[in-house]
N, C-alpha and C positions, 0 to 999 in steps of 0.2 A: 736460176738464169745465166748458168755458168761464169767463172773465174773471176773475180775484184780485181777493183785500181786503182788509185793512187791519185788524185788530177791536181795536181798543183799552179797558182795563182800569185803573181807578180805582180806591186805595185810600188807607189813614187820610193814610203813611204823605208822599206823591205820589203820581203818577202813578206808573203802570207798564204802559208801552208793552210789550206782546206783536204780535212780526208771525204772524200766525195767515196762510199761507197757505193759504187755501178756497176750495174751488167756489164763488162765488155762487147757482148756483141751488141744489146739493146742501143750500142753505142757506137756504134759501128760506122753510119751514118751523119753524121754527126763530129764532119771537127773540132776535136778538144780544143783548139786557138779558139777557134768563133768562140767558143763556148765557158772556154777560159777570158776573153775579150767582152762576150757580157754577162761575164757574172762580176769584173771589176769595176766595170764600168760600171751597171745598178749597185754596189754595195759600194765603194768607194772613193769614185767621184761623181756621184747624185746631182739631178739640177731640181727635182723633182717640187721641193718646198721654194729653192726661185718661180719654178713655175706659177708654185701656188700664188705664192706671193705678187707675183704682179697681176693673177686674174682680181683676186681676194683687193689688193691696194690699188694698185693703179686703174684697176678696174671697177671692183667693185659688182654690186648683185647685177645679174641677165638678166629679163620679163623677156621674156617673148612679146616683140614686135619694139625693144626701148631701143632709142640709144647708143646705150651698154652692154648689145649680145652685139649689134651690128660693129662695136670697135668690138671685145674682141674675138670676131670672127675675121676681120681686119688684119690685126697685130699678132693673130696667131699665123694668119699666115703667110705672113713675115716673117714669122721663127720660123714654119715649118720650110720655108723657101730655100734660106742661111740654113737646114742641117743638110739641103742636099737632097732631102725627098722631091718626087716628081707626080705630076698633072694632080698641082698642087690647086681647089678653087673650090665656089662654093656651086652649090648643087640646092637647088630651087623647089623646095618639096612646096608652096602653097600661096598667101596670101592671110596675114589674120586684118580685121576691116575697122582693127583698133593700134593709133600707135600712144605710147606709154612711157612717160616717165616722171617719176617720183623727186622730184626735188630734194634742196638740203635743205631747206627751213621744213624742220620737223615739230613742228611745239608742240607738246599736250603736258600740262600741269594745273593740279588745282592752287587757283589764289587766296578764297580765302573759304574754313577759316583760319587754312595754315594755307604754306606756301609749300605746294610738295609735286615735282615732275613726275607724269604719270611714263609707264614704259606702256604701248600703244602702237594701234595701224591702224588703216585706212584701202580697205580691197581695188587691186589695183583696178587701173579703167573706171576706179572712180574719182568724182568732181572732190576737188577740194573748199580752201578759205581764196578767200581773197582777202592775205594778209590776217597778224591774227585775231581770232574776233572772240569775246571776254559777252561769256554770258553766265546770267545763277542757273546752280542744275536743278529741275524740278521732277519727283517721279511719272512714268508716261502715266494721263486721264485715264479713268476708267472707259469712258464713251467721245465718239465728239459732239450727242448736244454738249456735254459738259466743257468744252473747246470752243463750241462757237457761245455757247452762254458767259465769254468775256476771254476774247479771241486776243487782247491786246495784254495780258498774261501769261500769252506764248512765247510772245514775240522781242525774238534775242534770244532763245533758252534753250542752255541744252537740253534733251529730255534722255531724263535714266530710265534706258530698257528692264521690264522687270527678268527676259529669263537669256541666259549664256548661248552662246550662237561656238565652241565650242571653233575644231577648225576648218569645217567652211565657210566659216564670218558669219557675216549679218546676212539676210535673205534678202532677194530682189524681185521679188513672186510682187503679184498687181497689186497695189496700195490694197489696201481697205478704208469704210470711209473715216477710220479711226485716224489713220494714214495720212489722209487728204483733207483732213479738216487742221492738221496743224503744222502740216505745208503751205495750208491758207492761208493760217497767224502767220509763217515768217518764221520758225524755230531757224534756231543756227542750227540743230544737228541731233542722232540720236548717237548714244553710247550704251554700247554692251558692255559684259566682262566676257573673259575668255572663258571663263569658270576655271581655271588654273595659273598658274606663277610663269604663265610661257605665256607668245602671243604668235597668234600663227599670223603669214601673210596668208591672204586665200586672195581667187580673185577669179570667174564665172566664166572662163573663157570658154571653153566649150560650146560654141553654136553665136555667140553674143554679136552683136551685131551693134553697128550704132544707133540703133529705138529700142531697144534691148538692155543696152551701156547701163549701169548706174544713174540714179541719178540726184539721185542724197549725198549729202554727206552724213556716214556713215562707219563711229570709229570705234574699236573696240579696246578695253583698259585687260591691265590680267585680276584678277575675283580681290586681293591684297587695298587695288586700287581702287575698285566699283564696292568693296566693300568699306570701304572709310568716305565716300559718300554717304553711303547707304548710313549710318551710324551719325554721321551728322545735321542730317537731315531730317534719321528719329529725331534729337536732343534737338529741331528744334532751330539749327543754326542756321545761315544766309550761306548756300556756295555757292560763291563765282566758279569756275570754270572758263579753262583760256588753250585752243586751241590753231595754232599756226597746222597748215597743210599746205602746203604748193607741190599739188598732185598736178600733174598734165597729162591733159588725154587732147586727142587730136583722132578725124576721121583720114581715114588711110580708104583704099585699100597697101599694108605696108609689105612688102617681100617677106620673104623666110625662108630661109636658107640652113642647113646641113653643111660644115666642113669636110672638102674629102681632101685625100693621104694617098701615094703610094711609097709603098719600095716595094721594086715591081718585080718580080721570077722569074730567073734566067731561063724555068724549062717550062712551065705553064704558068707564065706571066694571066690566061683568063680564068685558073681559081686565082681562090683568095678568099685569105684571113681576115676578117674582119675585127680589128680591136676598134671600140667603141667606149662614150659613155654623155651622156647630153647635160649640154653647157648651159641651156639657160637656166638661171634661177628665180626663188619669189625670194624678196624683197621687203620684206618686216626692218620695220629702219630700228638703225645696226645691224643687221643681217650683214653680211658681203658671200654670201652666194657658196661659203666657205666647205662645210662639208657636202653640202644637198648644191648642184653637185660638183663643186672646184677641184678635189678634191679624185672625185672620178676623172675628172677632162686633167687635170693636171700628171695623175696617173696613165695614162695612154701619152699625153702625148711624151711625158719623161719614158714611157717602154718605147715609142716610133725613134725618140731622140738616141735612143744606146743601141738599137739597132742597124741604126741611118752610123754611129757615132760606130762601130764596131766589125763597119764593113762586110756583114756578112750578105753570103748570094744565097738567096733561101731557091725552092725549083719553083714554090707562088710566090704568089705580088699577096704583101703582108700590104689593108690598106689602116685607114685609120681613117674613121666618121665621126665627127661631135655634131650630135643632134642640138635640135632648136625646140620649143613649139611638147616638148615631155611631158608637163605642168599638165600642158592644155587637156595631157590623150596621147602622148608617144607619135602625138602628127605628124615631124616628121621622121620616122621608124615605118610610121605604118605607111605614109607616101611611098617612101625608100622600095619599101618591099613590092609595093603594088606596082613603081614603074617596072620591075624589075621580073615576072610572071613569068616571060619565056625564058628569064636566064638566069631562076635559083639554083641552079643542077652547076653552078660552078661557084656558090659560095658553098663550100668547103667550111668551114666556118665564122661564127662570129660568136665574141666577149667581150660583153658588158661589164663595167662594174660600175656600181651607182646604189653604196652600203654606206658609205661614209669616209672615214676616217678608219678603219680598221684594220685589220690586214685577212690578205688573201688563203685562205685555213685548209681549199679545199670544191671541190666538185661531188655531186653526187653523178656515176656513170654505167653504163650498160658495160654489159662485160666486152663486149667487142669493143670498144674506147678506151680501158685501161690502158692494156700492149701502147698506147699513144700515149697517155699521159704518165702512169706509174714511173718510168725510169727520170720523174722531173721533181720524185717528194728526198731522193739521196743527193742528188744536189743543192736541193731549198733549205734541207734542213742540216745541212754542214753549214751553209752557207748565210743561214739566218737561222740559226736553232731556240732562240728565242718565241719564236713566231711558227710553231709548228704547219706545215703542211701537212693533209689526207688530207685521198680520194679512197671515195664509200662506192662499192658497186651496192647498184638496184637494179632492178629485170624490165623498170619499164624511166623514161623520158619526166621528169613531173613540165609540164606547159603550163603552169600556174607565174605568176609574179605581178609586180605590178610596175615593172621598166618594157626599155626600151627591148629587152632576147624577145620580150612576148611574140611583136609582131612577124618572126623570125618563125620561133616556134609553130608558130598557131601555119602558116606555112608550111612543116615540117623539113623547116632547116633548122642543126644543130644550133641552136643560144647557151652560151655556157655565162651565168650570173653569180660569183665568186660566191662560195660562204665566208662571211671577213664573219671576225673575231675581235677580240681581244677589246680595251679597255673602254670603248670612248661610247655612252649609252648614248643611243643614236638621237634615239625619244629627244629628245632636251636638246637638240641642239634644230633638232630634224621640220623644216618651215618657218624657225625660229628666230625671233631679236638674239639668241647664240650661238647663232646658225654662223661663225666669222673663224681666223685663222687661227685668234690662241687656246680655241677647242681642240683645233687637228693634234694628229700622232704622229709628226714628223718619218721618224724608226718604222712603222708601220707602215710609209706611201714608198718609204725605200724599200721597203719588204715588195710592197703591191707590184710596184714597176716592172721590175726585175725579175719577178716573175710571170708577168706578162708579155717580157719582152723574150723570157727561156718558151715558156710553151708557142709563143706564136710562131715566132725561130721554127719552133721542132716537127710543128704541123706541117708547116711551110712547109720545110725540105724532109722530111719521111719521105721516102725510093714510094710507098704506098697512100692516096688517098684516105679519111678520115672518113668511114663506111658509113652511111646514112641506116637509122633503126629500122626495123622491119614495122610492117603496120603495124604489131603489137604489142611493139616497142614503147610506142605512142601511148600518153597520159590523157587523162580531159584535158579539152582546146584552155587555152590559154588568155584569161580577161583580166582588165586592170583592177584593182578591186574597191570597192568604196569603203565609208562611212568613217569613224571616227574615230580613236587613239586607244578610246579603254581609259583603263585605270590614268588619273591626269598627275600623278604623281610621282615629284623630278629632282633628281640632287640638286639640292642648292634651289631647291624652289625657295625656302624662308629666307634664305639671305636680302634677299629684301621686306621685307614684313614685317617692319620697324612697323611705330604709329605715333605721331604726335602728338592724337588727339589728347594726351597724358588724363582724362578719362575729370576733366572740369572745364569753364568757359570761360572763353580771351575775353 
């Protein structure tokens, strides 16, 4: 690849010399001073963790159709305008039939025979309680006849459901005869086990309407809390539970948007390199929407800030898009692609970050793409030696996955989802009560934002456009996968598995 050179980078605290083994020919099209500025800003003056703190602390979880999501979008646009981005706007992708807000009052606990708080959640767009509701706990009866024989026995009772529900949450399918009998008796609600020591947020957002929304109070608690209830019931103890669920649901439609901002190209402004992440999240009580996907949104916001601060002049436009409706079926990104069916050739490539708080470890690339990306390896590995970057050559473009790059791949637009690696156990935080900023890794985010900024700048500035794959280089069509998580064992599962039963009567 030619002879090697060494690049240096100055910092406020002195001079940081970064030995970068880079090919002079491969970098002729990139001004060295610009690369230095991008690296310096991303590595030494990062704001990615301040952005994440803003999203998780000042805003909080951001469910599609919620006021929190709308607030985040408005505040982010103010930041983008302040950073000097152009064409900052909200692009409507559709409407959601329901509005949703999970209020601050979220109480779940055992009152008798022990005073014990629960980890719990309720489905989004589901009703809550009118203030805290106490009631005894009873196992679900066997039949409607059993309920109808003594309906007063079940009035105000929390029914303990027999089967765990997992990540999908309680079913809202058509009620059975038993369901109808319990509802008629006036139960307080139904209580399920998650089957694990984590609680997943859930919500049947796809195809939901005002008429098909959840109509019952449905609570999911972690397995250890559920098992504690069953042990007490087995010992013929009176079990009393209290839930106070401040859930707000209102009839829409509620308009839904993606956030868009541009760093315009000077030579081919109509051609775009998109950097993106989804801004929406779930909101199990305790969650802040941090790793899914506050981290991805913060990385992409920081990447565009780095580029703006570094005064780059790309040939092509670098566009930031923060999607919403991702958790309900990639709604924002699907609409974005469908709206541009006649102009998709203007999208040179899109990058998506939706892998949690780990660092960007690489991409799988067909041979024609390797020369565009390979020069990034020595730069990033010299600047961030503890988080190595590697590009792997493959014969076909994989088109599977479950995030916002998939609609682009299905339209045969190069869409890249970084392989993320590191110390975070993503399944521990994914859609759970543990999705909080303290479970993220700041240094990883700094690497990811810098890497994204450099990758986008290089593709946007290269004299040649990233080529489209040939027909035989596309893999099978992508889709959003479903199903559960499999093994429900996580680090920290037993941190709260203390039991105050003590095996004696109180």
